[in-house]
N, C-alpha and C positions, 0 to 999 in steps of 0.2 A: 324489028322486033329482037326480042332476046332469045338465047338458047334454052330458056326455062320452059319445061313442059308446061300446057294448059292446066293441067291438073295441080299442078304444084302453085301455079299462079291462083287458081280458084281456092286451094286450101288458105293462101295467103291473104286474100280478100275477105274470105270468111274470119279468119282468125283476127284479122283488124277490125270488122264489123262486130264482132263479139265484144272486143276490147272497147271499142268507141262506146257501144251500149252500156258496158259496166261502168265506163266512167260517165256517160250521162247520167245514170242514176244516181254515181256516187255525188255529182254534181249537185243534183237537186236535192240530196240528204242534207249535204252541208249549208246549201242556201238556205234551206229551212231552217237548220240549226241557227245559222247566222241571223235570220230573220226573227227568230223566237228570242234569242238574246238580245238583240238591238232594242226590241221591243220592250222588252222587261226593263232594259236601262233607262229608256226615255220614259216609261211610265213611271219609274221609280224617282223620276226627277232628277237624276243623276248627271244627266246631260241634254244639251239642247237638241232639236232636231237638225241643226245644219252640224254640230259637232258629230252627232251619232252618224249622219250620212258620210261625212269624211272617213271615220274611224271604220265603218263598214264598207268603205269603199263602191258606195252607191251613190246614186244623185238624189236630190230632196224628194224629187217626186216619187221615187222608187221607197223611199222610206217613208212618205206619207201614205201611200198606198198600202206598205206593210201596217201601218198604223191604222188602216180604215179610214183616213181621210181622203176627200178629193179636192183637187182646185177646180173650181168652176170659172169657165171663161167669160 
């Protein structure tokens, strides 16, 4: 183990957990903004689904989900 007191380690874990939670919320917010902007771009006919998926950094299935489409097997 280390020479760091347990209470200091607990504070560090709490701090990191809080930071992780904030980053998770931020990621969700940015993903929603990306989804909305990408959907608007595709619906405006400015770009194909494949191009939009590549531009947004997602796979085509994710894009189709964002567009409310489902691929049936």
